[in-house]
N, C-alpha and C positions, 0 to 999 in steps of 0.2 A: 216544478220546473216551469210552470206557466205555459202549458201546451195548449194550442188552439185545436179543438177537436176536428174542425173542418180542414185545417192546413197541416197538422202534425208539426214535427220539429223542423226548424229551419236549419240551413247549413251552418250558421254561426253557433247555434245551440248544440248541434251535433259535435262540432269541433271542440267546443268548450267542454262538453261532457267527456269526449275522448281524452282530452288533456288531463282532466281531473280524475277520471275513473279508469282510463285505459280502454282498449278495444273491447267490443262486445263479442268475445269469442270464448268458447269453452276450452279449458285446459285439457290437453291430451295426457292420459296416464301412460307411464312407461309400461310396455308389455314385457313381462319377465320371461326369459328363456326357460325351457322345461327343467334344466338342471338346477336353476335357482329355486324353483318350486320344490324340487326334491331335497335340496340342502336345507331349505327352510323347515322341513319336517323334523330335523334334528335339533332345532333351536327351541327347546323347551326344558324347564326345570326337571320334569319327570324323566326325560331322555337322559339328561345329565346324571340324574340319580341312578338310573339303570346302568349307564356306562361305568359309574363308580362301583356299583354292585358287581358288575362283570369283572372289573379289574381286581376287586378284593377276592372274588371267588377264584380267579386265575392265580393270584398270589398265594392263596391258601391251598392250591393244588387241586381244586375242584374244576377241572377242565371242562367236563360235561356241563356243569351248571353255568359256567361263564359262556360257553358256546350257545346254550339254550337262551340265555338272557340276550346275547347279541342277535340271535335269530329273531327273537320277539321284537327287539328294537327295529330291525330291518323290515320285518313284515308290517309292523305298525306304520313305519315311514312309507312303505310302498302303498298301503291302503290310503293313508292320508294324502299322499302325492296324487294318486289317481282321482280321488274324490275332489281335491282342490283344483286340479288341472282341468277336469271336466266341467266343474262349476265355472271356472274362468272362461273356458271356451263358450259355454252357454251364455254367459254375461256379454261376451264380445259379440256373439250372434244377435242378441237382443239389442245391443247398442247400434249395430249396423242397420237394424230395421227402423230406427227412429230418424225423423227428419231433423236436419241441422240448419234448415233455412226457414225463414218466415218473411212475410210481407209486412212492410211498414209504410206509414203515411208520412212523407217528407215533402215539404213545400207544396202541398196540395196534390201530390202525385203518389201513386202506389208503386 
């Protein structure tokens, strides 16, 4: 970019870079509500397979087996939900501790 170490970027160079590359900002991730974290636990091939097994067991008259499979699915989803939700909260706490500002040298001024 041909930057002078003593002066930094000039206003024209900054505007040209903004036009070419966009603003120098971090994109904000969407924070998911708790219920989306919970529903996401059911979106896996293993859970689909267990649902099919529960349905087949129910259709074969094995009500106790189908209930047991559904309880396992629900308990697994609860454990996954709490684990993922706590991890996301911890990540958000870490992100809030980081500085999003910095000092730059432009036109010889900080």
